[in-house]
N, C-alpha and C positions, 0 to 999 in steps of 0.2 A: 606501497605496492602500486604498480601501474596497471591500468586496465583500459580496454577500448569500449567506448559507449557510443551508440548511434543517437545523435540528437537531431530532431527534425530541422530542416533548413529554416523554417519560419521562426523557430525558437532562438536560433543563434543571434540575430540582431538584438533581441530583447535581452538575452543573456549578456552579450557584449556591452550593451548600454548600461545595464545594472553594474557590471564590473567596472566600467569606466567611471560611472557616477560615484561609486563607493571606493574607487582607487584600489581595486582588487584584481587579481588575475582571474581569468575564466575558470581555471582549476580551483581556485580558492572559493569562488562562488558555488561551484558544483559541490565541493566538499561541505560547505556550509549548508546547502540545500539538503544534501543527504543526511547530515547530522540532525537538522530540524525534522526531517521526515521520520527518522528513526526514533527521535524523542517522542513523537506523537503516535507511534504504532506499537502495539503490544507485541512483544516477542515471547511472552509467557504462554507455553503450550497448554497450561492448566487453566487458563482464563475462561475457557468455555465449559469447564467441568461443572456439572449441575445445571446447565443452561435449560435443560428440558424439564426440570423438576416441577415447574409451575403448570405444566400441561396436564390435562385430564386424561389424555390418551397416551399410551406408551409409544415409543418410536417405531417399533415394528408394525403395530396396528396402523399408525399414521402413514407409513410407507405403503402398506398393502392397500389402504384406501386410495392413495394417490395413483397407484398402479391400475386400479379398477377403471380409472378414467381413460386408460390407454386402450381398453377393449372396444 
């Protein structure tokens, strides 16, 4: 599938240099970079489940205390 991506002008020379050095197309380098990124980023929505269990205060109380600072 094709898509349009805006890449900053200052990034293109670096990208092109890497592509030329590794004898790859610009598109191949971008595909590889996206693959590496996705390998290192969790896509599991349940990963944060139970994240708050170690806290001594419940989430609602914590939020209420933060909002007190706004007054």
